[in-house]
C-alpha positions as CSV (number, residue, x, y, z in Angstrom):
1,M,-32.2,-67.0,-26.9
2,K,-28.3,-67.2,-26.9
3,K,-26.1,-66.6,-23.9
4,G,-25.5,-63.3,-22.3
5,A,-28.0,-61.6,-24.6
6,N,-29.4,-60.4,-20.9
7,K,-26.5,-58.4,-20.2
8,K,-26.4,-54.5,-20.8
9,Q,-24.9,-53.2,-23.5
10,A,-22.2,-50.2,-22.7
11,N,-23.8,-47.2,-22.9
12,P,-21.4,-45.2,-25.2
13,R,-22.7,-41.6,-23.4
14,H,-21.2,-42.7,-20.2
15,F,-17.7,-42.5,-21.6
16,R,-18.0,-39.3,-23.2
17,D,-19.3,-37.6,-20.0
18,N,-16.6,-38.6,-18.5
19,I,-14.0,-37.2,-20.9
20,E,-16.0,-34.2,-20.8
21,V,-15.6,-34.3,-17.0
22,L,-11.7,-34.7,-17.4
23,V,-11.6,-31.9,-20.2
24,F,-13.4,-29.4,-18.2
25,A,-11.0,-29.9,-15.4
26,V,-7.9,-29.7,-17.1
27,V,-9.5,-26.8,-19.1
28,M,-10.1,-25.5,-15.5
29,A,-6.7,-26.0,-14.1
30,L,-5.4,-24.5,-17.2
31,G,-7.2,-21.4,-16.7
32,L,-6.5,-21.0,-13.3
33,K,-3.0,-21.1,-14.0
34,V,-2.7,-18.7,-16.4
35,F,-6.0,-16.6,-15.1
36,A,-5.7,-16.7,-11.3
37,V,-2.6,-18.4,-9.3
38,E,0.5,-20.2,-9.9
39,A,3.2,-21.6,-7.8
40,Y,6.5,-20.1,-8.5
41,Q,10.0,-21.3,-7.0
42,I,12.6,-19.1,-5.8
43,P,15.8,-19.8,-7.3
44,T,18.3,-17.2,-6.0
45,G,19.2,-14.9,-2.8
46,S,17.6,-12.0,-4.1
47,M,15.0,-11.4,-1.6
48,M,16.5,-13.2,1.5
49,P,15.4,-13.1,4.2
50,N,12.0,-12.6,3.0
51,L,12.0,-15.1,0.4
52,M,14.6,-17.6,0.7
53,G,17.0,-18.9,-2.1
54,T,20.3,-20.3,-1.2
55,D,22.5,-23.2,-1.5
56,L,23.4,-24.6,2.2
57,L,26.5,-25.6,3.2
58,D,27.5,-28.5,6.0
59,R,30.7,-26.4,6.7
60,P,32.4,-22.8,5.6
61,G,34.3,-23.6,2.1
62,G,32.3,-27.2,2.1
63,P,30.6,-27.8,-1.1
64,P,26.5,-27.8,-1.3
65,T,24.9,-30.3,0.3
66,G,21.3,-29.0,-0.1
67,G,19.3,-26.0,-0.1
68,I,16.2,-24.0,1.0
69,H,14.1,-22.6,-1.9
70,D,10.8,-21.4,-1.1
71,R,7.7,-21.9,-3.1
72,V,5.8,-18.6,-4.0
73,L,1.5,-18.5,-4.5
74,V,1.2,-15.7,-7.0
75,D,-1.7,-13.9,-7.7
76,K,-2.5,-13.6,-11.5
77,L,-5.8,-12.2,-11.2
78,S,-5.3,-8.6,-9.3
79,Y,-3.5,-7.1,-12.2
80,L,-5.8,-8.1,-14.7
81,L,-8.0,-5.9,-12.8
82,R,-5.9,-3.5,-11.4
83,D,-2.5,-2.3,-11.7
84,P,0.9,-3.0,-9.3
85,E,1.5,-0.8,-6.5
86,R,4.9,1.0,-5.2
87,W,6.2,-1.9,-2.7
88,E,4.3,-5.2,-3.9
89,V,6.5,-8.2,-4.5
90,V,5.2,-9.0,-7.7
91,V,6.9,-11.9,-10.5
92,F,7.3,-11.0,-14.2
93,R,9.5,-11.9,-16.8
94,Y,12.8,-10.5,-17.1
95,P,13.0,-8.3,-20.3
96,L,16.4,-9.2,-20.8
97,A,15.5,-12.7,-21.3
98,T,12.0,-13.1,-21.3
99,I,11.7,-17.1,-20.8
100,N,12.8,-16.6,-17.2
101,N,11.1,-15.0,-14.7
102,Y,12.2,-13.0,-11.6
103,V,10.7,-12.1,-8.4
104,K,11.5,-8.4,-6.9
105,R,10.0,-5.5,-5.1
106,L,8.0,-3.0,-7.0
107,V,9.9,0.3,-6.2
108,G,9.6,2.5,-9.2
109,M,6.1,3.9,-10.6
110,P,5.5,5.5,-14.4
111,D,6.5,9.4,-15.4
112,E,8.9,9.5,-12.3
113,E,12.3,10.2,-12.0
114,L,13.9,7.5,-9.0
115,A,17.3,8.0,-6.8
116,I,18.9,6.2,-4.7
117,Q,21.0,7.8,-2.6
118,H,22.6,7.1,1.4
119,G,20.8,3.8,1.5
120,D,17.1,5.3,0.9
121,V,15.4,5.6,-2.5
122,Y,13.5,9.0,-3.5
123,A,11.3,10.1,-6.4
124,R,10.0,13.2,-8.2
125,P,7.9,13.6,-11.5
126,L,9.4,12.8,-14.3
127,G,10.4,16.2,-16.3
128,T,10.7,18.2,-13.7
129,V,13.1,19.9,-11.2
130,E,11.0,19.6,-8.2
131,D,13.3,18.5,-5.0
132,F,12.8,14.5,-4.7
133,Q,10.6,13.1,-2.2
134,I,11.5,10.5,0.0
135,L,10.0,6.8,-0.7
136,R,8.1,5.6,2.8
137,K,7.9,1.8,3.5
138,P,4.4,1.7,4.8
139,K,4.9,0.3,8.7
140,E,2.7,-2.8,8.3
141,I,5.4,-3.5,5.3
142,Q,8.4,-2.5,7.2
143,Q,7.6,-4.8,9.6
144,T,8.4,-7.8,7.6
145,L,11.7,-5.9,6.2
146,W,13.5,-5.5,9.5
147,K,16.8,-7.8,9.7
148,R,18.2,-8.4,13.0
149,M,21.4,-7.7,13.7
150,H,21.8,-8.5,17.2
151,P,21.7,-10.5,19.3
152,K,23.3,-12.9,16.5
153,P,24.9,-17.0,16.0
154,G,28.0,-17.0,17.8
155,D,27.9,-14.2,19.7
156,P,30.4,-14.7,23.0
157,P,27.9,-15.4,26.0
158,G,26.2,-12.4,27.5
159,G,23.9,-10.2,26.1
160,F,26.0,-7.0,25.2
161,A,29.0,-9.0,24.1
162,R,30.9,-5.9,22.3
163,W,29.1,-3.1,23.2
164,D,30.6,-0.1,24.6
165,K,30.4,0.1,28.8
166,S,31.6,2.8,30.8
167,G,30.8,3.8,33.9
168,Q,29.4,2.2,37.1
169,Y,28.1,-1.1,36.3
170,Q,27.5,-4.7,36.9
171,E,27.2,-7.5,34.3
172,S,24.4,-10.4,35.7
173,D,22.9,-13.2,33.4
174,G,23.1,-11.5,30.0
175,A,21.8,-8.0,32.0
176,V,23.3,-5.2,33.2
177,R,22.8,-3.5,36.1
178,L,23.7,0.3,36.2
179,N,24.7,1.3,39.8
180,G,25.6,4.6,39.2
181,K,26.7,6.6,36.5
182,G,27.0,4.5,32.9
183,R,26.5,4.2,29.4
184,I,26.2,1.3,27.3
185,Q,26.1,2.0,23.6
186,Y,27.3,-0.1,20.6
187,R,28.5,2.3,17.7
188,N,28.5,1.8,14.1
189,W,25.9,-0.8,12.9
190,R,26.9,-1.8,9.5
191,N,25.1,-3.4,6.3
192,E,26.2,-7.3,6.6
193,Y,25.1,-10.0,4.5
194,R,24.0,-12.5,6.8
195,H,21.7,-9.7,8.8
196,G,18.2,-11.5,9.2
197,L,18.8,-14.8,8.3
198,P,17.3,-17.6,10.4
199,D,19.6,-18.7,13.3
200,K,19.3,-22.2,12.0
201,I,20.9,-21.9,8.8
202,Y,23.0,-18.7,9.5
203,F,26.4,-20.0,9.2
204,R,25.1,-22.7,6.0
205,V,24.5,-19.6,3.7
206,P,27.3,-19.7,1.2
207,S,29.9,-16.3,0.4
208,Q,29.4,-16.4,-3.3
209,G,31.8,-13.7,-3.4
210,Q,29.0,-11.5,-1.0
211,D,30.5,-8.9,1.3
212,F,30.0,-10.1,4.5
213,D,31.4,-7.5,6.5
214,S,30.5,-4.7,4.7
215,Q,31.9,-0.7,5.5
216,I,29.0,0.6,4.9
217,K,27.5,2.3,7.9
218,V,23.4,2.2,8.2
219,S,21.0,4.9,8.9
220,D,17.6,3.1,9.7
221,L,18.1,1.2,13.3
222,R,15.3,-0.2,15.4
223,M,15.8,-1.6,19.0
224,D,13.3,-3.3,21.3
225,F,14.1,-2.8,25.1
226,E,13.0,-4.2,28.5
227,V,14.4,-1.8,31.4
228,T,13.4,-2.4,34.8
229,P,13.9,0.8,37.5
230,E,15.1,-0.3,41.4
231,A,15.3,1.4,44.2
232,N,16.5,5.5,44.0
233,A,16.7,5.0,39.8
234,G,17.2,8.3,38.6
235,E,16.4,9.1,34.7
236,L,17.1,6.7,31.9
237,E,18.2,8.2,28.6
238,I,17.3,5.4,26.1
239,F,18.7,6.3,22.7
240,L,19.3,5.6,18.7
241,E,21.6,7.9,16.7
242,C,20.1,7.1,13.6
243,G,19.4,9.0,10.1
244,P,21.7,11.5,8.6
245,Q,24.5,11.4,11.8
246,P,25.6,13.2,13.2
247,R,23.8,15.9,11.6
248,T,20.6,15.3,13.4
249,Q,19.4,14.4,17.0
250,P,19.6,10.9,18.3
251,L,15.8,9.7,18.4
252,K,16.1,9.6,22.5
253,L,12.8,8.2,25.0
254,I,13.5,10.0,28.4
255,L,12.2,7.9,31.5
256,K,11.7,9.5,34.5
257,P,11.0,6.8,37.7
258,G,8.5,8.4,40.1
259,Q,6.7,10.4,37.2
260,D,3.8,9.9,35.1
261,Q,5.4,12.1,32.4
262,H,8.5,11.2,30.4
263,L,10.1,12.8,27.4
264,L,10.7,11.4,23.8
265,L,13.1,13.8,21.7
266,L,13.0,13.5,18.0
267,P,15.4,14.1,15.5
268,N,13.9,17.3,13.9
269,Q,14.8,18.7,17.3
270,E,10.1,18.3,18.7
271,E,9.8,17.3,22.1
272,I,6.8,14.5,22.7
273,Q,5.4,14.3,26.5
274,V,5.1,10.6,27.2
275,S,2.5,10.1,29.6
276,L,2.7,6.4,31.8
277,P,3.3,5.0,34.8
278,I,6.7,3.7,36.2
279,A,6.7,1.9,39.0
280,T,10.1,0.1,40.7
281,G,10.9,-3.1,40.1
282,E,8.0,-3.1,37.1
283,A,9.8,-3.6,33.2
284,V,9.2,-1.4,30.6
285,S,9.6,-2.6,27.6
286,G,9.4,-1.2,24.3
287,S,10.8,-0.1,20.9
288,L,12.3,2.7,18.9
289,A,12.3,2.3,15.1
290,F,13.5,5.0,12.3
291,W,13.3,3.7,8.8
292,D,12.6,5.9,5.5
293,H,12.6,9.6,8.0
294,T,9.7,7.8,9.6
295,V,10.0,7.2,13.2
296,S,7.5,5.1,15.4
297,V,8.2,4.5,19.4
298,T,6.2,2.0,21.7
299,V,6.3,2.1,25.4
300,K,4.2,-0.3,27.7
301,S,4.1,-0.4,31.4
302,Q,2.0,-1.5,34.0
303,G,-0.5,-2.6,31.6
304,E,-0.9,0.7,29.5
305,S,1.1,1.6,26.7
306,F,2.5,5.0,24.4
307,Q,2.7,5.3,20.6
308,H,4.3,7.7,19.1
309,D,4.4,7.4,14.7
310,Q,5.6,10.1,12.8
311,D,7.1,11.1,9.4
312,L,9.7,13.6,9.4
313,D,11.0,16.4,7.1
314,L,15.0,15.5,6.7
315,Q,17.4,16.2,4.5
316,P,19.4,12.9,2.6
317,K,23.1,13.1,3.7
318,R,25.6,10.3,4.1
319,V,25.6,8.3,7.4
320,L,28.8,9.1,9.3
321,Q,28.0,7.6,12.8
322,N,25.2,5.1,14.4
323,A,24.4,3.9,17.7
324,S,22.2,2.6,20.1
325,G,22.0,2.1,23.9
326,F,21.3,3.6,27.1
327,G,22.7,6.2,29.7
328,S,22.1,7.2,33.1
329,E,23.6,9.6,35.7
330,T,22.4,8.1,38.9
331,G,21.9,4.7,38.0
332,G,19.4,2.7,39.7
333,W,18.4,0.4,36.3
334,L,18.5,-3.3,35.3
335,I,18.8,-3.5,31.4
336,Q,18.3,-6.5,29.7
337,A,20.4,-7.3,26.3
338,P,18.2,-5.3,23.4
339,E,17.0,-6.9,19.8
340,V,18.5,-4.8,16.9
341,F,17.4,-4.2,13.7
342,R,18.1,-2.3,10.5
343,D,16.3,-1.7,7.5
344,I,17.1,-2.8,3.8
345,H,19.9,-0.2,2.7
346,Y,19.8,0.4,-0.6
347,T,22.9,0.9,-2.5
348,P,23.7,2.3,-6.0
349,P,24.6,-0.1,-8.7
350,A,28.5,-1.2,-9.2
351,G,30.8,1.7,-9.7
352,Y,29.6,4.2,-7.8
353,T,30.7,5.8,-4.6
354,A,29.3,6.5,-1.5
355,V,28.5,9.8,-2.0
356,Q,27.2,9.5,-5.7
357,T,23.5,9.2,-6.0
358,Y,22.3,7.1,-9.0
359,T,19.3,8.0,-10.9
360,C,17.0,7.0,-13.4
361,E,14.3,7.9,-15.7
362,I,10.8,5.9,-15.4
363,E,9.2,6.3,-18.8
364,K,5.2,5.7,-18.8
365,G,3.9,2.2,-18.9
366,H,7.2,0.7,-17.3
367,Y,8.2,0.1,-13.4
368,F,11.7,-0.2,-11.6
369,M,12.4,-3.2,-9.5
370,L,14.7,-3.6,-6.7
371,G,15.5,-7.1,-4.6
372,D,15.3,-7.4,-0.9
373,N,19.1,-8.5,-0.4
374,T,20.8,-5.4,-1.9
375,L,24.2,-7.0,-1.9
376,N,23.1,-9.8,-3.7
377,S,20.5,-8.8,-6.4
378,L,20.5,-8.7,-10.4
379,D,18.2,-6.4,-10.7
380,S,16.8,-2.8,-12.4
381,R,19.9,-1.5,-11.0
382,Q,22.2,-3.5,-13.1
383,W,20.8,-4.7,-16.0
384,E,22.6,-4.6,-19.3
385,A,21.3,-5.0,-22.8
386,L,23.9,-6.4,-25.4
387,V,23.8,-5.7,-29.0
388,H,26.2,-7.7,-31.5
389,E,26.3,-6.5,-35.2
390,L,26.8,-9.8,-36.9
391,D,28.7,-9.2,-40.6
392,P,28.0,-11.5,-42.4
393,P,24.5,-12.0,-40.9
394,I,23.6,-15.6,-39.2
395,G,20.6,-17.2,-41.4
396,G,19.6,-13.6,-42.2
397,V,20.0,-12.1,-38.6
398,S,22.6,-9.7,-38.6
399,V,21.3,-7.9,-35.2
400,L,21.3,-9.7,-31.9
401,R,20.0,-8.4,-28.6
402,G,20.2,-9.8,-24.8
403,D,21.5,-9.4,-21.6
404,S,25.1,-9.1,-20.9
405,L,26.1,-11.4,-17.9
406,P,30.0,-12.3,-18.4
407,N,30.2,-14.0,-15.2
408,G,27.3,-15.3,-13.5
409,Q,27.0,-18.3,-11.0
410,D,26.7,-20.7,-13.7
411,P,28.8,-20.4,-16.7
412,L,27.0,-22.2,-18.9
413,Y,24.3,-19.5,-18.6
414,N,26.8,-16.4,-19.0
415,N,25.9,-14.4,-22.1
416,P,27.2,-14.4,-24.3
417,R,30.3,-17.7,-24.1
418,L,32.5,-19.2,-26.5
419,N,33.2,-22.6,-26.3
420,R,36.6,-24.1,-25.0
421,N,38.5,-23.7,-28.3
422,G,37.3,-20.2,-28.3
423,T,36.3,-20.4,-32.3
424,V,32.6,-20.8,-31.5
425,R,30.2,-18.0,-29.7
426,T,26.7,-18.5,-28.1
427,F,24.3,-15.8,-27.9
428,R,21.0,-15.7,-26.1
429,N,18.6,-12.9,-27.2
430,E,15.8,-11.0,-25.2
431,Y,13.6,-14.2,-26.2
432,G,15.7,-17.1,-25.2
433,E,16.3,-17.8,-28.5
434,Y,20.2,-19.3,-28.9
435,F,22.2,-18.6,-32.2
436,V,25.6,-20.5,-32.0
437,Y,27.9,-19.1,-34.9
438,P,31.8,-19.5,-35.6
439,L,34.0,-16.3,-35.0
440,D,35.7,-17.6,-38.8
441,F,34.1,-18.1,-41.8
442,E,34.9,-19.2,-45.5
443,T,34.2,-17.8,-48.4
444,E,35.2,-17.8,-51.6
445,G,37.7,-20.6,-50.6
446,K,39.3,-18.0,-47.8
447,V,38.7,-18.3,-44.0
448,R,37.8,-15.1,-42.6
449,K,37.0,-13.2,-39.6
450,R,33.2,-12.5,-39.0
451,T,33.0,-9.1,-38.2
452,V,30.9,-8.4,-34.5
453,K,29.7,-4.6,-33.8
454,S,29.7,-5.1,-30.2
455,S,27.7,-2.5,-28.0
456,S,25.7,-2.1,-24.4
457,Q,23.3,0.0,-22.3
458,T,21.2,-0.1,-19.4
459,E,18.0,-1.4,-19.5
460,P,16.5,-0.9,-16.0
461,L,12.6,-0.9,-16.6
462,V,10.1,-3.5,-16.9
463,P,7.2,-3.2,-19.4
464,R,4.0,-3.5,-17.6
465,R,2.8,-6.0,-20.1
466,Y,5.9,-8.4,-19.1
467,I,4.4,-8.3,-14.6
468,L,2.7,-11.7,-14.4
469,G,1.4,-11.3,-10.8
470,K,1.9,-10.5,-7.1
471,A,3.4,-12.9,-4.9
472,M,0.7,-13.8,-2.2
473,A,2.2,-16.2,0.1
474,V,5.2,-19.0,1.1
475,F,3.3,-23.0,1.4
476,L,6.8,-24.4,0.9
477,P,9.4,-26.1,1.9
478,I,9.0,-28.1,5.5
479,P,10.8,-30.2,7.3
480,P,12.1,-33.3,6.3
481,F,12.5,-32.0,2.8
482,S,14.0,-28.3,4.8
483,P,15.7,-27.3,7.7
484,L,13.0,-24.6,8.1
485,V,9.3,-24.4,7.8
486,R,8.3,-21.8,5.3
487,I,5.1,-20.9,5.1
488,K,3.9,-17.4,5.7
489,L,2.3,-14.2,3.9
490,V,4.2,-12.4,1.5
491,R,4.5,-8.1,2.0
């Protein structure tokens, strides 16, 4: 018998089975990526602070020394079974450069006319002359969109820095005690770029030319409060001047110590009775909120709570003033520093004034997208298609169509762009193809100028077929690769 004759021969079926398992695993992974879920990185700050995508600085005006770019898990299966819904955060192909994927909030639906006016969004059926109706964000979505304005990093010591205080009051450990008739308020909250950013990176986010100190007064506010009645306390007013001020009544809660019945005054002049026990020395906490012509009021005292939510029928008006604060005719209240938030204040495209209304007709099968960071978002408001008609053609192509992006953050991505000598133009079309051609060409032994007829038009809509999926959750980054833990559901 030959040496080694009793050894088992290699089974070719074993290798074939392994290859089949490997191929199956690859196919399943690709199938999940194509049809079920996929991860995307947020490249820009258009959805901040809900989704982070920004460079970070060590000092103002210095060079970037890092960044924070959320990784988002996207559900691609749901939209195979149903159409997208309003207010969902979606991933889609940018219509003017379909090789790029964008992440925005879906605001405008098919077959409607959309309007942006005084910070809010309105809509009516397409082709009608009906009155525009305000689009209200559901409460569970709104909770994720409030941007904190007060307190903010860098505020002077004391919880009421920069608030107006009058009458008989005493400041102590960040709180204010009203000893007699007095009033504490902050007037004219504005739409500032950094609102809502996490404290840890608040001053590290570069300006990138944005309006950090906007002059736009906002209409939609929320104030979380905690107040404590002391001996001989009188009535206390807690108020928000919000909505189309000064044409509407403030949202006002009037607390009456020693009684179980209090009063809530709504901007539409309605009066609501509030049944809640209040005792001397026992804290009363709660929240006054107004957004999209909706009010939500919560009050808690001695283990009991009061809740009132209501949609209001108000006319769209320019906001001339706003305020939040506290007031009493007799005092006897200890007032802790509140937290104050604002909603997204949607602004019209560049070139519109504060009193102008932007409108857009959304045809069947198309959608309108907006970024949560309205001061720094390239979205449906600004998209513009650029068309170049060439004579003579380039490689048989006489018409080029792509996005108009002359002054982007990355000069190498501007469209179109010239070389240093200004003799060769590069044009990126809507499918991501690049066309490079000299402005001069030679024919019949002579150098001639190429004729380029240029035109542009707004292109605000996203076709249904370009919507890839719904953003579900942020799962990265985390320390030490980021100064923040970024794990959350996306709403």
